[in-house]
N, C-alpha and C positions, 0 to 999 in steps of 0.2 A: 184554448184558455187562455196558455202563457204566451202566446204567438198575438192574441187580442191586447193583452196589458201589455206585451213588447211596443205594439203599435201603440196605444193609446199613449205610454211614456212618450216614445219617438215625436209624437202628434205637440202634447204639451212642451215639450225642451224646444224644436223647433217655434213653438207661438211664444215662449217665453224670450225665445234669440230676435226675433222680428219687432217684438213688444220693446228689449231693449235698444238695439239699433234704430228703430224709429223714432225713439223717445230722446235717443243719444246718450242716456243716463243707466246705469246700471240700478239694479233693484236696492233699495237700501230698506235695512229694518227699521219697525217703528223706534220711536226714542223712550230710553230710559229713566228713571225718576222721577218725585214726587215735583208736582206743580210747584213753583216758587220757590225753585232748588237751584241752586250756582255751582256748579267746581268751578274751582279756581287753580290753576295748575300753577305755583310758584317753587321758590325754593324756600328752604327751614330757614334761614338767614335773613332774606327777605321779607317771610311771612311774619318774620317774629319781630322784624325791627319795621324802622317809621314804615317803610311802602306796605307792610302788613296792614299797618294803623288804618294808613288812608283806603285801603282798598275794605276794609271793616267799616269804615267811617261810611263811604259810598255806599256799597250794597245792605251790610250790616245795619243800619242809622234805623232810628223807629221808623214806624208808618204812621202817616201823619193821619190825623183826625179819627182815631181808635180809641175805644173807649178805656184801652189798656195796652202797656207797649207790647210791640209787637216789630221782628225785623222785616227789612222791605223783602230780602229775601234768606233763604234758610241757604247758608256757606258751606260746603264742603271740601277742607283745604287738603292738595293733594301733592307732592313735590314731584317734580318730572318723572324721575325713575320709577313713583307709584303709579303713572296714567297709564297703564295697559290697556287692551283691548278691549276691556269689559266696563271701562269708563268710558271709549271713547262712542257710546252710544248715547251717554245722557242729555237731555233737552235741551241744557243750559251751560256750555264751557266758555268760560275766561281763560286764557296762556298766555302766562308771561314769558316772553323771549328776550331773556336779557344775556346779552353776548358782548363781546368788546369787539366783535367783527360788524355790528348792527351799524349799515350805512346812512338808514333812513327811519331814525327813531320814528314812532306814529302805532295809530290802532287799525286794525285791517279786520271789516266784517263779512261776514261769510255763511253761507247758508247750506243746512243739509251734505257736511261735509264727510260724516261715517254713518248718520241714520237722517229720518227724517219725520215731524219738522223740527230740522235740529238750528238753534244759534250758539256760534262760535266765533270769540272772538279772539285777536291775538295783538296782543300789547309789544309792541319791538322796543328795545333800547338799551344803551352799552352799558348800562348800571342800575343799582337801585334808585340812584337820585335824580338821572335822568327819566327813568319811571315815574316819580313820584311826578316829575314837570308835566308829562305826556298825559297824567293820571287825571292831573286838577285842571289841564287844559280840555281834554274829552270825556271826563267825567259821567255828567251829567247824560252825554250822547249814549255814554257806553249803556247806563242804566235804562236807559231808555230805548234802545232796539233790544236787550231784555223782555222791559214790559211789555214793547211793540209784540215780540214771538210769543208771550203767554197770553196776548190777546188775542194773536190770529188762530193760535190751537183751539181756544174755548169758539168763536167764530166760526173757525172750520168744521169742529163736532156738532154746532147748531146747525147748520147747514145740510149737513148728514140726516140730521134726526129734528126736523124741524116742524114747527106745529103752523105750517102755510095761514092758518085761518084768524091765527091772532094777528100775522102782517096785516092781514085784510082789514081786522077793526083797526089799526092805527091807522093804515094807509086811507082809509074813508073820511077819520077825522084830520088827521095834516097833511096828508098830500105825500107821505114819507112811510115806510116802514122800517121797524124795527124785525130783526128776527130771533126767533124764541125756540129753544129747543121741549123736546116732548118732557113733560113735566108740569111747565106752566100754564097756568091756565084762567081764563078770565074772572075777575072779581067787580068787579064794576064800570059802565062804560055809561057815560052821561054826551051831552054835546060838547061838553068840553075838557073831559076828565077821563081818564080811562086808568084800569087799577088791575096789575096781572100780577100772577105769584106762582113761586115753588113752594107748597106748603108741607113739610114733614112736620116729624112728632116734635124733633126739639128745635128746628131753625124754620125760617121764611128767608127767602130769597126774591124780594118785590121791586117791582118798577111801576111808577105812575109815568103818567105823560100826558098833559094838559097845554091848554093855552088860553093868552088873552089878551086885549089889545093894546099895541105898542103905543099906549099913549104920554109915558115918560120922554122927557130930552134925553135919559140918561139912564134908561133902564134896566144895564149891568151893573149896576151896582149892589153890594152886598146888601144894602137897607132894602132896596125895592126888591131885588129877587125874595130876602126872605121874606119879604111883607106878603108877598102875593103868595108864596109857597104855605106859610103857614093859613094863609083865609083859605086857599083850595082844602087843606089838611082836615082842619076845622071842619068843614062843609061834607068830605066827603070820606075819611077814614076816621070811624070810632074808635073806640077803645070797648075793654067787654062792659063796663059800666055805665052806667047812668054820669053824665057830663066830662064824661072822657074823650081826648080824642087826639091824635098825636100832633104836635106841634116839633118847633126847633128846638134842640136845647140850649140854655144861655151859661151852660157849663163852661163852653170855650166857644169864642167867637167863630165865626166861618168864613175859612179863605175863600177866594176869588182869583183865578187866573184865566187868563184870555189866552188861548189856545186854537192851534189850526191842524187842519186832519182831513185830507182829502182835498183842500183846496175850500173848506169850508170852517167859517171863524165860529167860534162860539164862548161863551164864557164858562168855565168849570168853577163850582163851586161844592165847597167840602165840610162836613161839618157832621153833629152828633143831633140823632132827633129823640124825644122822649114821649110817652104818653102823659097828656096832663092830668091832672088827680092820677095816676098812677105809679107804677114801678117799670114800665118797660122801657126799652130805649137800644139805641145802635147806631152805628155809622149809616150816613147817608153821601152821595156825591151825584153831581145833577149837569147835565149840559143845556144851556138856553142858548136860544139864538131865533135870527128874521124868519118868520114865516118864506115862500117865495117870492108874495107880492110884496113885503115887508111892512106890512097892517099890523099882525099879530107876533106876541114873541112864544114861542113854542118851547115847552123844559122836559126835556127826555131823565129821569131821575132812577137810579137804583139807590135799592138800600138793603137791609139785614138785620134781621133777631136770631142771634144765635148766646142765649144766656150761659148757655153751659159749654163753649165752644171760643177758640180762637176765630177772630174776625175776619181776617186780613186774606185769606185764600176763599172765604165764602164773598166776601166783596168783590174782590178782584173777578171773582165769575160773571158776578150780574154787570157787572160796569163794562165789563168786555162787549158785552151785548147792548150796548149804547153806542159803541164803535159801528155796530154792524148798522146803524141807520144809511140808508139811503134812499133821496127820494125817488118818487115815482118816475118811470121812465121818459113822459114828455117832458123837454127841455130840462133835464134834470139836473141838480147842482151834486154833486158827490159830494160826502162827510168822511 
């Protein structure tokens, strides 16, 4: 029996060595840390000075369009001497390399340095003042890289545990699919509106998908986007009581940005929703874009209800699903 075990162990070692050699990479452990958390490696003086203020102003600024204040990311500060092996497996790491010998100030982006799937960003500068200049120039790209890494982890996990039938329902209506993980269920389907949600006892993460004719000369203004949104929600998303339904909250004016992702242009709209004649509400974000033939506007919308909890991470999770959208394979245009 011992001989059998030894033989099995040797086979396993050989298989592992061949796999590593064929991939050209050593096997990496899974990342640690909470979603939305970033380790910032920087010396104490810089952290407590103007550079630290700039870092916090970038990464710990208020997350936009939430009903209460929440930071964009949760920051864990470490001095370089405290950045030991146990912290090197973290999901998001920003390292400030401040040294007079630095020859080329700037930002270096790397993935899977010590773990997988990991985002490691190193900012090189000769001094703290130089680092501020580099951060001011590259700050939004730096924050965007962390955000995309967070989205990619959600999408990768979704594809491992996907409810493929939900994607089929979406594909049938708009000619492309959003990928949904287990736990999401179909709530409503019409010829022009789909409602899919993951409902738990105290939280709901929902996705609306709808389409309408592209008749306006400028369909992606905040006025037109919200007018169509409210019309669909009044028709298809009732509240718990008579004469209640979801609408766009007037508490804050929604914001519209024009973005590009995987060569596809879309209008991102963020705001708050509420239930007319009731007291429910929460954040939403939508992507509006033309259908492949240009005759319709397609809207993918993520929203969250989590009255007892902070909403940043719930929204980030369901918003990531919008970025999983892809056209069906015939002459597809990827997003």
